[in-house]
C-alpha positions as CSV (number, residue, x, y, z in Angstrom):
1,M,0.0,0.0,0.0
2,A,1.3,3.4,-1.0
3,K,2.3,5.7,1.8
4,S,0.1,8.8,2.2
5,T,1.8,12.1,1.1
6,L,-0.8,14.3,2.8
7,K,0.8,16.9,5.1
8,P,-0.3,17.0,8.7
9,I,-2.5,20.0,9.6
10,M,-2.7,21.6,13.0
11,V,-5.5,24.1,13.7
12,L,-5.2,26.8,16.3
13,S,-7.7,29.5,16.9
14,D,-7.9,33.0,18.4
15,A,-4.7,34.0,20.2
16,H,-5.9,37.4,21.5
17,G,-2.6,38.7,22.6
18,F,-1.6,35.7,24.8
19,Y,1.8,35.1,23.4
20,H,3.1,32.8,26.1
21,S,0.0,30.6,25.8
22,L,0.4,30.4,22.0
23,S,4.1,29.5,22.2
24,A,3.3,26.8,24.8
25,V,0.7,25.3,22.4
26,L,3.1,25.3,19.5
27,I,5.8,23.6,21.6
28,H,3.3,21.0,22.9
29,A,2.3,20.3,19.2
30,G,6.0,19.9,18.2
31,L,5.9,22.8,15.8
32,I,8.6,24.9,17.5
33,D,11.4,24.3,20.0
34,P,12.0,26.5,23.1
35,D,14.1,28.8,21.0
36,L,11.0,29.4,18.8
37,N,12.5,27.7,15.7
38,W,10.2,25.7,13.4
39,T,10.4,22.0,14.1
40,G,7.1,21.0,12.5
41,K,8.8,19.8,9.3
42,N,6.1,19.7,6.5
43,T,3.1,20.4,8.9
44,I,0.6,23.0,7.9
45,L,-0.3,25.3,10.8
46,V,-3.6,27.2,10.4
47,Q,-4.1,30.1,12.8
48,M,-7.7,31.2,12.7
49,G,-7.3,34.9,13.3
50,D,-7.8,37.4,16.2
51,I,-4.3,37.9,17.4
52,I,-5.1,41.2,19.0
53,D,-7.1,42.5,22.0
54,R,-7.6,41.1,25.5
55,G,-4.0,40.1,26.1
56,H,-1.2,42.6,25.4
57,D,1.5,40.7,23.5
58,Y,0.0,40.9,20.0
59,K,3.3,42.3,18.6
60,A,5.2,39.2,19.8
61,I,2.5,37.0,18.2
62,D,2.7,38.8,15.0
63,I,6.5,38.6,14.8
64,L,6.5,34.9,15.7
65,L,3.9,34.0,13.1
66,N,5.7,36.0,10.4
67,Y,8.9,34.3,11.4
68,L,7.4,30.8,11.3
69,Q,5.9,31.5,7.9
70,I,9.4,32.0,6.6
71,Q,11.0,29.1,8.5
72,S,8.3,26.6,7.7
73,K,8.7,27.1,3.9
74,K,12.2,25.9,4.2
75,E,10.9,22.5,5.5
76,K,8.0,22.4,3.0
77,G,5.6,23.3,5.7
78,Q,3.2,26.2,5.8
79,V,1.8,28.7,8.3
80,V,-1.6,30.0,7.2
81,R,-2.8,33.1,8.9
82,L,-6.5,34.1,8.7
83,L,-8.0,37.4,9.3
84,G,-10.2,37.7,12.4
85,N,-13.0,40.1,13.2
86,H,-10.8,42.1,15.6
87,E,-8.3,42.8,12.9
88,L,-11.2,43.5,10.4
89,E,-12.5,46.3,12.7
90,I,-9.0,47.9,12.7
91,L,-9.1,47.8,8.8
92,K,-12.5,49.5,9.0
93,K,-11.1,52.1,11.4
94,N,-13.5,51.2,14.1
95,Y,-10.8,51.9,16.7
96,F,-13.3,52.2,19.6
97,V,-13.6,48.4,19.8
98,T,-9.9,47.6,20.3
99,T,-7.9,47.4,23.5
100,M,-4.7,48.4,21.7
101,P,-3.0,51.7,22.8
102,Y,-4.1,54.4,20.3
103,W,-0.5,55.2,19.3
104,E,0.0,51.6,18.1
105,I,-3.2,51.3,16.0
106,E,-2.2,53.0,12.8
107,P,1.2,51.2,12.5
108,F,-0.5,47.9,13.1
109,R,-3.2,48.8,10.5
110,A,-0.5,49.7,7.9
111,K,1.3,46.4,8.5
112,L,-2.0,44.5,8.4
113,I,-2.8,46.0,5.0
114,K,0.7,45.1,3.7
115,D,0.4,41.5,4.9
116,I,-3.0,41.1,3.3
117,L,-1.8,42.5,-0.1
118,E,1.2,40.2,0.1
119,G,-0.9,37.1,0.8
120,K,0.5,36.6,4.3
121,I,-2.9,37.0,5.9
122,Q,-6.0,35.6,4.2
123,A,-9.7,35.6,4.4
124,A,-10.0,31.8,3.9
125,W,-8.1,28.6,3.3
126,A,-9.2,25.1,2.2
127,G,-7.9,21.7,3.0
128,R,-9.0,18.1,3.7
129,G,-12.4,19.0,2.3
130,F,-13.0,21.8,4.8
131,L,-13.3,25.5,4.3
132,F,-11.4,27.5,7.0
133,T,-12.6,31.0,7.9
134,H,-12.7,32.9,11.1
135,S,-16.4,32.5,11.8
136,G,-17.9,30.6,8.9
137,C,-19.9,31.0,5.7
138,T,-23.7,31.0,6.3
139,D,-26.2,29.8,3.7
140,A,-27.2,33.3,2.9
141,L,-23.7,34.3,2.1
142,F,-22.9,31.2,0.1
143,N,-26.1,31.6,-2.0
144,L,-25.0,35.1,-2.8
145,L,-21.4,34.0,-3.7
146,K,-22.2,30.8,-5.6
147,K,-23.1,32.7,-8.8
148,E,-19.3,33.5,-9.0
149,L,-18.3,29.9,-8.6
150,P,-18.3,26.9,-10.9
151,A,-21.4,24.7,-11.2
152,K,-19.8,22.3,-8.8
153,P,-17.9,24.5,-6.3
154,T,-15.2,23.3,-4.1
155,P,-13.8,24.7,-0.8
156,Q,-10.7,25.6,-2.7
157,N,-12.4,27.8,-5.3
158,L,-14.6,29.4,-2.6
159,A,-11.5,30.2,-0.5
160,K,-9.9,31.7,-3.6
161,L,-12.9,33.9,-4.3
162,L,-13.1,35.0,-0.6
163,N,-9.4,35.9,-0.7
164,K,-9.8,37.9,-3.9
165,I,-12.7,39.8,-2.5
166,L,-10.7,40.7,0.6
167,V,-7.7,41.9,-1.4
168,D,-9.8,44.0,-3.7
169,C,-11.7,45.6,-0.8
170,V,-8.5,46.4,1.1
171,K,-7.1,48.1,-2.0
172,R,-10.2,50.2,-2.3
173,E,-10.7,50.6,1.5
174,D,-14.3,49.6,1.0
175,F,-15.7,47.1,3.4
176,S,-19.3,47.1,2.4
177,H,-19.2,43.7,0.7
178,P,-21.4,41.1,2.5
179,I,-18.4,39.0,3.6
180,F,-17.9,41.8,6.1
181,Y,-21.5,41.9,7.4
182,V,-22.3,42.0,11.1
183,S,-25.8,40.6,11.9
184,R,-27.9,41.3,15.0
185,S,-26.5,38.2,16.7
186,R,-23.3,40.2,17.3
187,G,-24.8,43.7,17.6
188,G,-24.9,44.6,13.9
189,I,-27.7,45.6,11.6
190,D,-27.0,43.5,8.5
191,P,-29.4,40.8,7.3
192,F,-26.9,38.1,7.8
193,A,-23.3,37.7,9.0
194,G,-20.2,37.4,6.9
195,I,-17.2,35.2,7.4
196,F,-15.6,37.3,10.2
197,W,-18.6,38.0,12.4
198,A,-21.0,35.0,12.2
199,D,-21.9,33.6,15.7
200,L,-21.6,29.9,16.0
201,N,-25.3,29.5,16.7
202,E,-26.1,31.5,13.6
203,L,-23.8,29.3,11.5
204,L,-25.3,26.1,12.9
205,L,-28.8,27.2,12.1
206,S,-27.9,28.3,8.6
207,H,-25.3,25.9,7.1
208,K,-27.7,23.3,5.7
209,T,-27.4,24.2,2.0
210,C,-23.7,25.2,2.0
211,P,-22.1,22.2,0.5
212,F,-18.8,22.4,2.4
213,K,-17.6,21.2,5.7
214,Q,-16.2,24.2,7.7
215,I,-13.8,24.8,10.5
216,V,-14.2,28.1,12.5
217,G,-13.0,30.0,15.5
218,H,-14.6,33.3,16.8
219,T,-17.2,31.9,19.2
220,M,-15.6,30.6,22.4
221,V,-16.6,27.1,23.4
222,Q,-15.7,25.0,26.5
223,G,-14.2,22.3,24.2
224,I,-13.8,21.8,20.5
225,V,-17.3,21.0,19.2
226,S,-18.8,19.6,16.0
227,S,-22.3,19.9,14.7
228,T,-24.4,16.8,14.7
229,D,-23.9,16.4,10.9
230,G,-20.2,16.9,11.2
231,K,-20.2,19.8,8.8
232,V,-19.1,22.5,11.3
233,I,-16.2,22.3,13.8
234,C,-15.5,25.2,16.2
235,V,-12.0,25.3,17.7
236,D,-12.0,28.5,19.8
237,V,-11.5,27.2,23.3
238,G,-9.9,30.3,24.8
239,M,-6.1,30.8,24.7
240,P,-5.7,31.7,28.4
241,R,-6.9,28.2,29.3
242,V,-3.5,26.8,28.2
243,F,-2.1,27.4,31.7
244,E,-5.2,26.0,33.3
245,G,-4.5,22.7,31.6
246,T,-7.8,22.7,29.7
247,F,-6.8,23.7,26.2
248,E,-7.5,21.8,23.1
249,Y,-6.4,22.0,19.4
250,L,-7.2,20.1,16.3
251,K,-4.8,17.9,14.3
252,F,-5.3,16.2,11.0
253,K,-3.3,13.1,10.1
254,N,-4.1,12.0,6.5
255,N,-7.9,12.5,6.2
256,K,-8.8,12.1,9.8
257,Y,-8.7,14.6,12.6
258,Q,-8.3,14.3,16.3
259,V,-8.7,16.7,19.2
260,I,-5.5,17.0,21.1
261,K,-5.8,18.0,24.8
262,I,-3.3,19.8,26.9
263,E,-3.7,18.4,30.4
264,E,-1.9,19.1,33.6
């Protein structure tokens, strides 16, 4: 029997400024050593967004993830960075929602724009039959987007479309596209939520006709959870819990995934 050539995938959600927790998880997963060098070989690390706010070490997280993007390529690995709703609001200049010091906001925004335009930070990624976005693609959004997709769309071509939309909107500084919508479930006024702001309950109630399996962060859960039909997995278990010994992350080996627990 031929040996599988699929790369391992490790999925890690919202970091929210907790650098020491993030680095502890990466060491636990065997992706970095204590000197912060990449040891994950050809593993694909997917970080689901929201590196800012709550904790105060977002700069260290940003530097580390940028560094690992460079290092992992040398080992034929990959670090995928997705855009979260907290970063989105900085792009939209809604600075009142951030806990960042005001003098750090504009430099962060300028770097964020640069990273998006260079493809270092994305709206979406696809792998193992799953669509990865920060909060998920609802039926309403998918039905709007599918006219721009092939007759038999795949997670890959939907991710490509979402990334194109993000780049085009960042270039124009126009964030009115429905992928950026905020619905009433999270305090907005839009008819449905986009891929950065959908609440997990909203996604679970509205994913029936979207043909893809999805992995999301954004909504904090006590442990990694899956919908009853297996089409939606939420991985945001709260980064501060690492040092409480209750943290979990997701790991794919071949076409199967498992929940890895960090236990005291």
